[in-house]
N, C-alpha and C positions, 0 to 999 in steps of 0.2 A: 590322036594316037590312043589305042585301047589301054585302059587302065589295068594293071596287073594286080593291084592290091588296094583294097579299101580298109582304112583303119578307123574303127568306130570308137569315138572318145566321148563318154558321158560327162556332163559338167553339172555339178551340184555341190556348192559350198567347198570349193577347192582353191581359194585364192592363193594360199601359200605354195601350191604345187603345180598349177596349170601351166605356167611359163616353162618350167623344166620339162614337163611332159610334152608339150607341143614343140619345143626346141629340138627334142630328140627325134622328131619326125622330119627334120630338115637334113638333107644330104649335101655335104660339101666335098669339093675336090680342088686341091691346090688353093685353098682359101676362098673359093667361090662356090656359089650354089651349083650343084651338079644338075644342070637342066635336063640332061638326057635321062637320068634316073628319076628325077622329080616328076617328069612327064608321066611316069608309070604309076604314080601313087595318087590316091584320093583320100584325103584326110577329112572324115566326116565328123564334125563336132556337133553334138546334140545337147542343147541346153534344156535340162529337165526342170525348167521353172525355178532356177536357183534364185534365192533372195539376196545373195551377195553380189560382188562385182566380178566374179569369175567369168560370167558369160560375156561381159564387156571386154575383159582381158582376152578371152579366146577369140572374140569377134575381130580383134585387131589382126590376127593371123589370117583370117579370111579376107580382110581388106588388103593386107600386104601381099598375100600370095594367092590371089583368086583362082589361078589355074590349078592349084594343088589342094587348097583348103576351102571348105564350105561349112556353113553353120546353119542348123535348123533349130528354131526356138519352139518349144512345146510346153503345155501345161505339165505340172508334176505328175508323173505316173510311176516313178520308181525305176530302179536300175534295169529291171526286166523289160519295161516298156521301151527304154532307149535301145536295148539290144534288138528287140523285135523290129523297131523302126529302122535300125542301122542295117540289118540284113536285107530288108525290103528296099531300102534306098541306095544300097551299095552299087557301085559301078565296076568294081574290080573283079577279076577272075577269082581272087582269094579275098577272104575277110579275116582281119585280125582285130581282136578287141584289146583296147588299151585303156585301163582305168586311169583317171586323170590325176591320181596321186602317184602313179608309176611312170616309168620311162624306158626307152629303148637304148641299147648300145649295139654297135655293129649293124646299124640299120641299112646303110648303103650296101654292105656285103650281103645282107639278107635279101634285099630287093633284087640284086644282081643274081643271086642263086635261084630266086623264084622264076627267073626267065628261062631256066634250064630244067624245070621239072613240070610234070603234069599230075603229080600225086594228089589224091583227095585230101589227105592230111599231111601237113608239114610240121615236124617237131623240132624244137630247139631247146637246149638247156636254159634253165631259169636261175637267176640269182635273187636270193631273198635278203633284204636289208632291214636292219633296225632303223629306228627313227632318225638317228644321227648318221646315217649312211654307212654304217659298218656292215660289211658282208657277213651275214649270219650263216648262210649255207648256200650251196649250189646244187640244184637237182641235176644228177648225172643220168643221161639217157643210156640205158643198157642195151644198145642196139648197134648194128653196123651202120656207119654213116654213108650217105649218098647211095643207098641201095633201095630199090623199090620193093616193098613187101606187099604181098597179097593179103588184104585185110580179112578175107574169108578163111584163110588158113594160118594167119599170124598167131603166135602163142601169146595171147592176151594175158593169161594168168601168169605164165612164167616171166613175163617182162614187167610185171607190176605197173601196169599202164594207167591206173586210175587218175593219178595226177597229170600224166602226160596229155590226157585228152581235155583237160581244163584249159582255159584261155591263156594262162601264163606260158605254157609250153607249146601250145598248138595253134596253128593257122589252118583255116578251113576253106576248102573250095566252096564258093558261094552256093552252088547247087546242093551241096551236102546238107546245109542248114536251111536253105531256101525252100526245100520240099516240105518242111514242117510249118511254114509260116501260114497265118500271121501270129500265132499264139504259142510259139515254142516255149518262151520264158514267162514265168508267172510275173504279174504286174502288181505293184503297190505292196510288195513284201520282200524282205531280205532273203538271201540264200537262193535266189532265183537261178543261179548258174549251175547248180548241181545236175540239172538235166542235160548238160553238155556232154557228159561222158557217154551215156547211152545213145544220145542223138548222133554224136560224131562216129561212134563205133558202128552202129547199125547202118548209118547212111554211107559209110566210106567203102570204097573198093580197093584203095591202095594207100600206102603210107611211105613217107621218106623222112629221114632225120638228118639235120645239119649238125656240124660238130662245134659250133660257136654259140655262146650265150647271146640272147637277144633281149629278153624281157627282164627288167629289174622291178621286183615286187617289194613295195614298202610295207613292212609289218610293224605292229605295236604302236601305231600312231593313235592319239586320243580319239575315241568314238568309233573306232574301226569295228566292223560287224563281226570279225573273227576273234575279237578279244573275249576273254572268259566272261567278263561282266555282261557284255552284249549278248553272248550266246546263251547265258543263263536266263536273261530277260526274254529271249526270243524262242522259248521252247516250242511253242505252238507253231511258230514260223518254220522251225526245223521239221516238225511233223508234216506240215502242209507241203513243204518242198520235197520231202522224201516220198510222200504219197503221190505227188505228181510224177516222180521218177518211176514208181511202180506202175502207175496208169499208163505212162508213156511206153514202157516195155510191153505191157499187155496189148496195147494198140498197134505196136510195130514188132510183131513176132519175127524171130529168125529161126532157121532150121535147128531142131533140137540137137542134132549131132554135130553142129558147127562149133568152132572155137569161140565164136561170139557168144553162143548160148552158154557154153561152159564158163565163160568169164562172168556173165550176168548171174549165173547160179552161184558163182564164187563171191561176187561183189555185193549183191543185194543183202544177204543176211549179215555180212560184216558191217556194212554201213548202218543197217538197222540196229545191230548190237552197239555200235559206237554211239548212236543217238540215245538208245535205251540206257546205256551206262551213265549218261549225264545225270541220272537221278542220284548218283553217289555224291554229286557236288552240292546237294541241297540238304535241308533239314529232313528229319524223319517224315514229318507230315507232308511237306512239299514233294519230296522224292517219291513218296508212295503214290500220290495221285498222278505224277508224271509217268511213272512206270505203268500204272493201271491204265492210263489213256493209250499208251503204246500197245499194251497187251490187248486191250479191247479191239483196237483197230486191226491188229494182226489177226486175231481170231476171226474177225468178220470178213477180212479181205484177202489175207495171204498167210494161212496158218503155218506154212513151211518155214516162215521167217522166225518162228518161235524156237530158236535153237537152244543149245545147252545153257546159255546165259540166262535165258528167260525161265527155263525149267529150274535152274538153280535159285532164282529169285523166289519162286513159288515154294520151294522145298525147305528153305532155311530162313531163319529170322532176318529181318531187314538189316539190323546192325551188323550181323555176321556177313551178309552179302556185301555191305559197304567195305568191310575189312578185307575180304577176299579180292574184290575188284580193285581196291586201291593197291593191294600187294601185287596183283598181276600188272597193273599199270606201272608200278615201280619196276618190275622186271622188264617191261617193254622199254622203259626209259634207259635201263642199263644196257639192253640190247642196242638201242639207238646210239648210246655212247660208244659201244664197241664198234658199231658200223662206222661211226665218224672217224674212229682211230685206225681203221684199216683202209681208209681212202674213199669210202662211199660218199662222204660229204666233204666239202672244202671249206676251210675257215681262212682262206687267203684274204688278207686285209689290204693288199696292195691296191 
């Protein structure tokens, strides 16, 4: 039977999480494994040279469920190398990435729904959890569910779709990502996944959203790459990842009058400013060289990215810049609180 979905699961130092992750890929009906739906899935576990026992733990699933789970062992190449391999080795019509400290819910419902769509991108709400399994927030899709949208005319800016296109919310038709292989994702460096939003948007012709949450994203665990400490240590990795996104866009141009081009013009400077403003988290000396490196790269490669934030940095003293930016970030936090209280986010702890 043809596989409808390949789930790519990277394995590296995840002993406390891997069983919960892989258990969530099993579909049960009336207390028994649902053989009909399980036949449709291909769980591809890729051991990225982990030094702990997590690869042995995941291999047990491949032994126990050989029709549905398989494992590939490789030398360590980083998260991006696993995703590159996963797309190339996938057997399913669709590809869904599942980091091995995260897990699915409503998985059987999702596989069943995939049988009735042919959209290039399939979106689902995502639940974000703190380390102790408390639901911190739920991303709400501001779209009409079970409707096929034309990706070339879709209002990308109005629908705030940046997060929707990343792997927590999005499932990709294999050909959408496969056309960019073998090196879509940067290897041996963090933040390799940021290229997903332009790759998915440019490559897709159609979009559909389902109305139930699928992906559970664990946040704030020790050593996580999105922690403030890790992000501050990886400033140059941010630069490299963002520069990869800009190069990708330049190599895969879209029509200038399209909604896709409008969204890229909207998103690129905002992402650049987000990274640039990291300089306010550092000391005067460190913050200045970080901003200077961003500034130099933009001048040489994409001067239009140097928006009002960067002009402000040049015009006023650095300490004043820090105060202004921190004040604006505070206003953004207040705006986020207001959005939470009018129903944009859910704090349901049930």
